[in-house]
C-alpha positions in Angstrom: -6.7 -6.9 17.8 -4.1 -4.6 18.1 -2.8 -3.8 14.5 0.5 -3.3 15.1 1.0 -6.6 17.9 -1.1 -8.3 14.5 2.0 -7.4 12.8 5.4 -8.1 15.2 7.8 -6.9 13.6 8.1 -4.6 10.7 10.0 -7.0 8.2 12.0 -4.5 6.4 12.9 -1.0 6.4 13.6 1.8 3.8 16.2 4.4 4.9 17.6 5.7 8.1 14.0 6.4 9.7 10.9 4.6 7.3 9.6 1.1 8.4 7.6 -1.1 6.4 5.1 -3.7 7.5 3.9 -6.4 5.5 0.3 -7.6 5.8 0.9 -9.3 2.6 3.5 -9.9 0.5 2.2 -7.5 -2.1 2.5 -7.5 -6.0 4.1 -5.7 -8.6 2.0 -2.3 -9.4 4.3 -0.8 -11.7 4.8 -1.3 -15.1 8.1 0.2 -16.4 6.0 1.9 -19.2 4.1 3.7 -16.0 6.2 4.5 -14.5 9.1 6.1 -17.1 5.8 8.6 -18.3 5.1 9.0 -14.5 9.0 10.3 -13.9 8.2 12.6 -17.2 4.9 14.1 -16.0 6.0 15.4 -12.8 9.3 15.7 -9.9 9.3 14.2 -7.2 9.3 18.1 -4.9 6.1 19.0 -8.1 4.6 16.4 -7.3 4.3 17.4 -3.0 3.7 21.1 -3.8 0.7 19.7 -5.5 -0.1 17.3 -2.9 0.2 20.4 -0.2 -2.5 22.3 -2.4 -4.7 20.1 -2.2 -4.5 19.3 1.5 -4.7 23.0 2.3 -7.9 23.4 -0.5 -9.6 20.9 0.9 -9.2 22.5 4.5 -6.8 19.6 6.1 -4.4 22.5 7.7 -7.1 23.0 10.1 -7.0 20.1 11.9 -5.2 19.1 15.3 -1.3 17.7 13.8 -1.7 15.1 16.2 -4.6 13.4 14.4 -3.9 10.1 13.0 -3.4 10.1 9.4 -3.4 7.2 6.9 -3.2 7.1 3.1 -4.5 4.7 1.6 -3.2 3.8 -2.2 0.3 6.2 -0.8 2.4 4.7 -3.5 6.1 6.1 -3.1 4.4 8.5 -0.4 5.1 11.4 -2.0 1.5 12.9 -0.1 2.8 11.3 3.1 5.5 13.8 2.6 3.8 16.7 2.2 1.7 15.5 4.9 5.3 16.2 6.9 5.6 19.6 5.7 2.4 20.7 6.8 3.5 19.2 10.7 0.9 16.2 10.8 2.4 13.6 13.1 1.2 10.0 13.5 1.3 9.8 9.6 0.6 6.4 7.8 0.6 4.8 4.8 -1.0 1.3 3.3 0.1 -0.1 -0.8 -0.1 -2.9 -2.3 3.3 -2.4 -3.6 6.8 -3.4 -1.8 8.4 -1.6 -4.4 6.7 1.2 -4.6 6.6 1.2 -0.9 10.6 1.3 -0.5 11.4 4.6 -2.4 9.4 6.3 0.2 12.1 8.6 2.5 10.3 9.7 5.5 8.7 8.8 8.8 5.6 7.5 8.4 5.2 4.3 9.4 4.0 2.6 5.9 1.9 -1.2 5.3 1.8 -2.8 2.4 -1.7 -4.4 2.3 -4.9 -4.6 0.1 -6.8 -1.4 0.9 -9.8 -2.9 0.5 -8.6 -5.0 3.6 -7.6 -3.1 5.9 -5.2 -4.2 9.3 -6.1 -1.6 11.3 -8.7 -1.7 14.4 -12.0 -0.1 14.4 -12.9 3.9 14.8 -8.8 4.4 15.3 -8.2 6.8 13.0 -9.0 10.9 12.2 -8.4 11.1 8.8 -8.7 8.7 5.7 -7.3 10.0 2.6 -7.6 8.6 -0.8 -5.6 10.3 -4.1 -6.1 8.5 -7.3 -6.4 4.9 -5.9 -9.8 4.3 -6.6 -9.8 4.2 -10.4 -6.9 2.1 -10.4 -9.2 -0.4 -9.2 -10.7 -3.9 -11.0 -14.1 -4.0 -10.7 -15.7 -0.8 -10.3 -18.7 -1.0 -7.2 -17.5 -3.9 -5.5 -14.3 -3.2 -4.8 -14.8 0.5 -3.7 -17.5 -0.3 -1.3 -15.3 -2.5 0.0 -12.9 0.7 0.7 -15.8 2.5 1.1 -16.6 -0.1 4.2 -12.7 0.0 5.1 -12.6 3.4 4.9 -15.7 3.9 8.0 -14.6 0.4 9.8 -11.5 2.7 10.6 -12.9 6.1 11.6 -13.7 7.6 14.7 -17.1 8.4 14.6 -15.8 12.9 14.4 -13.2 11.2 11.9 -12.9 12.5 8.0 -12.3 11.5 4.5 -10.4 13.4 2.0 -10.8 12.5 -1.1 -9.3 13.6 -4.9 -9.9 11.2 -7.9 -10.3 12.2 -11.8 -13.5 13.5 -12.7 -14.8 13.5 -16.5 -14.7 17.9 -16.4 -15.1 20.5 -19.6 -10.8 20.6 -18.8 -9.7 16.5 -18.4 -12.2 16.6 -21.9 -10.0 19.0 -23.2 -7.4 17.0 -22.1 -8.3 14.2 -23.5 -9.3 16.3 -27.0 -5.8 17.9 -27.4 -3.8 14.8 -26.2 -5.4 12.5 -29.3 -3.4 14.7 -31.2 0.3 13.4 -31.5 1.7 16.9 -33.4 0.8 17.8 -29.8 2.2 15.5 -28.0 5.7 15.7 -29.5 6.0 19.9 -28.6 5.0 19.5 -24.7 6.3 16.8 -23.2 4.2 16.7 -20.4 0.9 16.3 -22.1 2.6 12.8 -23.5 3.7 11.7 -20.4 0.4 12.3 -19.0 -1.3 10.7 -22.3 1.0 7.6 -22.3 -0.2 6.8 -18.7 -3.8 7.0 -19.8 -3.2 4.6 -22.5 -1.7 2.0 -19.8 -4.2 2.4 -17.1 -7.2 3.1 -20.1 -10.3 -0.1 -19.0 -9.9 0.9 -15.4 -10.3 5.1 -16.0 -12.3 4.4 -19.0 -14.9 2.5 -16.1 -14.4 5.3 -13.4 -14.1 8.4 -15.3 -17.8 6.7 -17.5 -20.4 6.5 -14.1 -19.8 9.6 -12.4 -23.4 8.8 -11.1 -22.5 5.3 -9.6 -19.5 7.1 -8.1 -21.4 9.6 -6.4 -24.2 7.4 -5.0 -21.6 5.4 -3.4 -19.6 8.2 -2.0 -23.1 9.3 -0.2 -23.4 6.1 0.9 -21.1 5.7 2.7 -20.2 9.3 3.7 -22.0 12.5 4.8 -20.5 14.9 2.9 -18.9 18.3 3.8 -17.4 19.7 1.1 -17.1 18.6 -2.6 -16.1 20.2 -5.8 -14.6 19.9 -9.3 -11.0 21.0 -10.1 -9.3 20.7 -13.3 -10.0 17.3 -14.6 -10.4 15.8 -10.3 -13.4 15.5 -7.6 -12.0 16.9 -4.3 -14.4 15.5 -1.8 -14.0 15.7 2.3 -16.5 13.9 4.3 -17.5 11.9 8.3 -18.5 8.1 8.2 -22.4 7.7 7.9 -23.2 6.3 11.0 -24.9 2.9 10.7 -23.6 3.1 7.0 -21.6 -0.3 8.3 -24.8 -2.2 9.8 -26.7 -1.6 6.9 -23.6 -2.7 4.2 -25.2 -6.1 2.1 -21.5 -6.8 1.0 -21.0 -10.5 1.2 -17.3 -9.3 1.9 -17.8 -6.8 4.1 -19.6 -9.4 6.6 -16.9 -11.7 6.1 -14.4 -8.9 7.1 -17.4 -8.1 10.6 -16.5 -11.6 11.8 -13.2 -11.9 10.8 -12.4 -9.1 13.0 -15.2 -10.3 15.8 -13.0 -13.3 15.7 -9.4 -11.4 16.4 
């Protein structure tokens, strides 16, 4: 079933050129204290420049600008703006928070929905991007595998996935050590903002950082790596869908999703 016909017309419009389609009602994901810390950490302009640098490091500039691109966990959409600045013309974003989606200003099509159950057609996308969304998932192995299954399902065989997530590098260990010092936090507002955000996502953040071997295994099970490196407390991963992984996956949720798709 075509994902656009399945969703009918967008339920709300944001800005002059942006529309938001609700796959579901969504939920409030942004805590006020976390949001305040995030605003102190970096401005939208700084974040957009950061995303552009990330895309270039991953080699995304070499892709056709007509590629069908979707960013999962897109939040307020600054990653989408970065894609627009690089010249990509067919861009979509998915996030569970209608409040965050409402802050985006741009030409991309947004969807409010769960990234563990996407409504896109199979083999319909050339590039799927995830930046900092996976480490927020409540169940590390199960939920991450569900997202990877969905990414594999919607990517074309020649498509690519680009993932950037926190990683416990020596640099990040140093940042954590310094941020535990209250004097340092008072002297460096940006450090205090980062520490405040981490404190408010401590459970999932710590679980993610402590299970790097599991995460690597999940990545390599689902995708064929093309580029993989660590830089300043992040893991950068670029890969292609692993042919046959969808059929071999024993995840019960994935099996249910497959059945639903056949019935539709």
